[in-house]
C-alpha positions as CSV (number, residue, x, y, z in Angstrom):
1,M,93.7,100.0,100.8
2,K,94.8,98.2,97.6
3,A,94.4,99.5,94.1
4,V,93.2,97.1,91.5
5,I,94.1,97.9,87.9
6,L,92.5,96.3,84.9
7,A,95.3,95.5,82.4
8,G,94.2,92.5,80.5
9,G,92.4,93.7,77.4
10,F,93.5,93.4,73.8
11,G,93.7,97.1,73.1
12,T,92.5,96.7,69.5
13,R,91.9,100.4,68.9
14,L,95.6,100.9,69.6
15,S,96.8,98.0,67.4
16,E,99.7,99.9,66.0
17,A,101.4,99.5,69.4
18,T,99.6,96.6,71.0
19,N,100.5,93.9,68.5
20,L,103.6,93.3,70.6
21,I,102.8,94.6,74.1
22,P,99.6,95.0,76.1
23,K,98.0,98.4,76.1
24,P,99.0,99.4,79.7
25,M,102.6,98.9,78.7
26,V,102.4,101.5,75.9
27,E,104.8,104.2,76.9
28,I,104.4,107.9,77.7
29,G,107.8,109.6,78.2
30,G,109.6,106.3,78.2
31,K,107.5,104.7,80.9
32,P,104.4,102.5,80.5
33,I,101.1,104.3,81.1
34,L,100.6,101.7,83.9
35,W,103.5,103.3,85.7
36,H,102.0,106.7,85.4
37,I,98.7,105.5,86.9
38,M,100.5,103.8,89.8
39,K,102.5,107.0,90.4
40,T,99.2,108.9,90.8
41,Y,98.0,106.4,93.4
42,S,101.3,106.4,95.2
43,L,101.2,110.1,95.5
44,H,98.2,109.6,97.8
45,G,99.8,106.9,99.8
46,I,98.4,103.9,97.9
47,N,101.4,101.6,97.3
48,E,99.9,98.1,97.1
49,F,98.5,97.0,93.8
50,V,96.7,94.1,92.2
51,I,97.2,94.0,88.4
52,C,94.6,92.1,86.4
53,C,96.6,90.7,83.5
54,G,95.4,88.9,80.4
55,Y,96.6,89.7,76.9
56,K,100.4,89.3,76.8
57,A,100.5,89.1,80.6
58,Y,104.1,88.0,80.6
59,V,105.2,91.4,79.3
60,I,103.8,93.1,82.4
61,K,105.2,90.4,84.7
62,E,108.7,90.7,83.1
63,W,108.8,94.5,83.4
64,F,108.1,94.4,87.2
65,A,110.4,91.4,87.8
66,N,113.2,93.2,86.1
67,Y,112.3,96.7,87.3
68,F,115.8,97.7,88.1
69,M,117.1,96.6,84.7
70,H,114.4,98.7,83.0
71,N,114.9,101.8,85.2
72,S,118.5,101.9,86.4
73,D,122.1,101.9,85.1
74,V,123.7,98.5,85.4
75,T,127.2,97.0,85.1
76,V,127.1,93.4,83.8
77,D,130.3,91.5,84.7
78,L,130.2,88.5,82.3
79,A,133.5,87.0,83.7
80,N,132.1,86.8,87.3
81,N,128.5,86.4,86.4
82,T,127.4,89.4,88.4
83,I,125.1,92.4,87.8
84,E,125.6,95.7,89.7
85,V,122.8,98.2,89.8
86,H,123.8,101.8,90.1
87,E,121.7,104.5,91.8
88,C,118.8,102.2,92.0
89,K,115.5,104.1,92.4
90,A,112.4,102.2,93.2
91,E,108.9,103.1,94.4
92,P,107.7,101.5,97.7
93,W,105.3,99.3,95.8
94,K,104.0,95.8,96.4
95,V,102.6,94.5,93.2
96,T,100.5,91.3,92.8
97,L,100.3,90.3,89.1
98,V,97.4,88.0,88.4
99,D,96.7,86.2,85.1
100,T,92.9,86.7,84.9
101,G,92.4,85.0,81.6
102,L,92.8,86.0,78.0
103,H,89.2,86.5,77.1
104,T,87.8,87.3,80.5
105,M,85.5,90.4,80.7
106,T,86.1,93.3,83.1
107,G,83.7,92.0,85.8
108,G,85.2,88.5,85.5
109,R,88.7,89.9,86.0
110,I,87.6,91.7,89.2
111,K,85.9,88.6,90.5
112,R,89.1,86.5,89.9
113,I,91.2,88.8,92.2
114,Q,88.7,88.7,95.1
115,K,91.0,86.4,97.1
116,Y,93.8,89.0,96.9
117,I,91.5,91.7,98.3
118,G,89.6,89.8,101.0
119,D,86.9,91.6,103.0
120,E,88.3,95.1,102.6
121,P,87.4,98.1,100.5
122,F,89.6,98.6,97.4
123,L,90.3,101.1,94.7
124,L,89.7,100.2,91.0
125,T,90.7,101.7,87.7
126,Y,91.6,100.9,84.1
127,G,95.1,100.6,82.8
128,D,94.8,103.0,79.9
129,G,94.1,106.5,81.2
130,V,95.7,109.3,83.2
131,S,94.2,112.0,85.4
132,D,95.1,114.5,88.1
133,I,92.3,113.1,90.2
134,D,92.6,113.7,94.0
135,I,92.5,110.1,95.1
136,T,92.5,111.1,98.8
137,A,89.5,113.4,98.3
138,S,87.6,110.6,96.4
139,I,88.3,108.2,99.3
140,E,86.9,110.7,101.8
141,E,83.8,111.2,99.7
142,H,83.3,107.5,99.6
143,K,83.6,107.1,103.4
144,K,81.1,109.9,103.9
145,N,78.4,108.6,101.5
146,G,78.3,105.0,102.9
147,K,77.5,103.4,99.5
148,A,78.9,100.2,98.1
149,L,80.7,101.9,95.2
150,T,81.8,105.4,94.4
151,V,82.5,106.2,90.7
152,T,84.4,109.2,89.5
153,A,82.3,111.3,87.2
154,Y,83.7,113.7,84.5
155,K,82.3,116.0,81.9
156,P,84.3,115.7,78.7
157,N,84.6,118.2,75.9
158,G,83.2,117.4,72.5
159,K,85.5,115.8,70.1
160,F,84.6,117.9,67.0
161,G,84.1,121.5,66.1
162,A,80.4,122.6,66.5
163,L,78.6,124.6,63.8
164,E,75.6,126.9,64.3
165,I,73.8,126.8,60.9
166,D,70.7,128.8,59.9
167,E,67.9,127.7,57.5
168,A,69.7,129.2,54.5
169,G,72.8,127.1,55.3
170,S,75.0,130.0,56.5
171,V,77.3,129.2,59.4
172,N,76.7,131.8,62.1
173,A,79.0,130.4,64.7
174,F,81.9,128.0,65.0
175,T,83.2,126.6,68.2
176,E,86.2,124.2,68.2
177,K,85.7,121.3,70.6
178,P,83.0,122.9,72.8
179,A,81.7,121.4,76.0
180,G,80.0,118.1,75.5
181,D,76.3,117.3,75.9
182,G,76.5,118.1,79.6
183,M,76.3,114.5,80.7
184,W,78.6,113.2,83.4
185,I,80.5,110.1,82.3
186,N,82.3,107.2,84.0
187,A,86.0,108.3,84.3
188,G,87.0,104.9,85.5
189,Y,88.3,105.6,89.0
190,F,86.2,103.6,91.6
191,I,86.2,103.0,95.3
192,C,84.5,99.7,96.1
193,E,83.3,97.9,99.2
194,P,83.6,94.1,99.2
195,E,79.9,93.9,98.6
196,V,80.6,94.8,95.0
197,F,81.9,91.3,94.4
198,S,78.4,89.9,95.1
199,Y,77.1,91.8,92.0
200,I,79.4,90.0,89.7
201,T,77.3,86.9,89.0
202,E,78.1,85.7,85.5
203,G,81.6,84.5,85.9
204,D,84.3,85.4,83.3
205,S,81.6,86.7,80.9
206,T,80.5,89.5,83.3
207,I,81.0,92.9,81.9
208,F,81.5,95.2,85.0
209,E,80.0,98.2,83.2
210,K,76.8,96.3,82.4
211,A,74.8,94.4,85.0
212,P,77.0,95.0,88.1
213,L,77.1,98.8,87.8
214,E,73.5,99.0,86.5
215,N,72.2,97.0,89.5
216,L,74.3,98.9,92.0
217,A,72.8,102.1,90.7
218,K,69.3,100.6,90.7
219,D,69.7,99.4,94.3
220,G,70.8,102.9,95.4
221,K,74.3,101.7,96.3
222,M,76.3,103.9,93.9
223,H,77.6,107.4,94.6
224,S,79.6,109.8,92.5
225,Y,82.8,111.8,93.1
226,K,82.8,114.7,90.6
227,H,86.2,115.4,89.0
228,T,86.7,118.7,87.1
229,G,90.4,118.6,86.5
230,F,92.3,116.7,83.8
231,W,91.4,113.3,82.5
232,K,92.3,111.6,79.3
233,P,92.0,107.9,78.2
234,M,94.5,106.5,75.7
235,D,92.3,104.8,73.2
236,T,94.1,105.5,69.9
237,L,97.6,106.2,68.5
238,R,96.6,109.9,68.3
239,D,95.8,109.9,72.1
240,N,99.2,108.4,72.8
241,T,100.9,111.0,70.6
242,E,99.0,113.8,72.4
243,L,99.9,112.4,75.8
244,N,103.6,112.1,74.9
245,A,103.6,115.7,73.6
246,M,102.2,116.9,76.9
247,W,104.9,114.9,78.8
248,D,107.7,116.2,76.5
249,S,106.5,119.8,77.0
250,G,107.1,119.4,80.8
251,K,103.5,120.3,81.4
252,A,101.8,117.0,81.7
253,P,98.7,117.8,83.8
254,W,98.5,114.5,85.5
255,K,102.1,114.6,86.8
256,K,101.7,115.8,90.4
257,W,104.5,113.7,91.9
């Protein structure tokens, strides 16, 4: 089963970093967040990837094309025009990098890579979040439910401290970042049957999270896998700082490999 990763957006909310590189290449612990996501899949035996590139696609292509240069010690012999790679360490990955267009929406990007998937189920996620999700368990859940798509559901905490205020204005209770409103949200990890492609009908302008997912749910073809562990998207510079702090502490919750 292949894993498709959406990596083509502009990342405007993280513009401090994405003016030069695409968002999936923003680093955590010296490695692009894209690498961290792929490591999670690889832990569960998923080693074939299709990356949907767009904004600054060349940066992603260059990083994989020169993987050993980025991740190993090298000796460059200028006189003999040779490069020796020392202690080269590489994951057993096969990575297909597809330029899916600069302004293409998420659904359009997925539709564009259909030829690289064929008539097979596939995994799908975004290139800007990390999780300790049990990929193996989610696949088993998908196989059991028999639906066209399984979405990972997650209950996030609230972003702000909550106040309990009486009629006189006195604060009777304060809770820092309590549980959210109890709603399950889309955590961005999917397992898809090829049928999902038929729900993408508006070409490059199709937003996957709109009509395709709405219609799959309406037609009774969507199931959920509930994840209660760690999940965090990297939307802002603050998120990136927090994720790096977790990594530097040696206690990054998503690092299970």
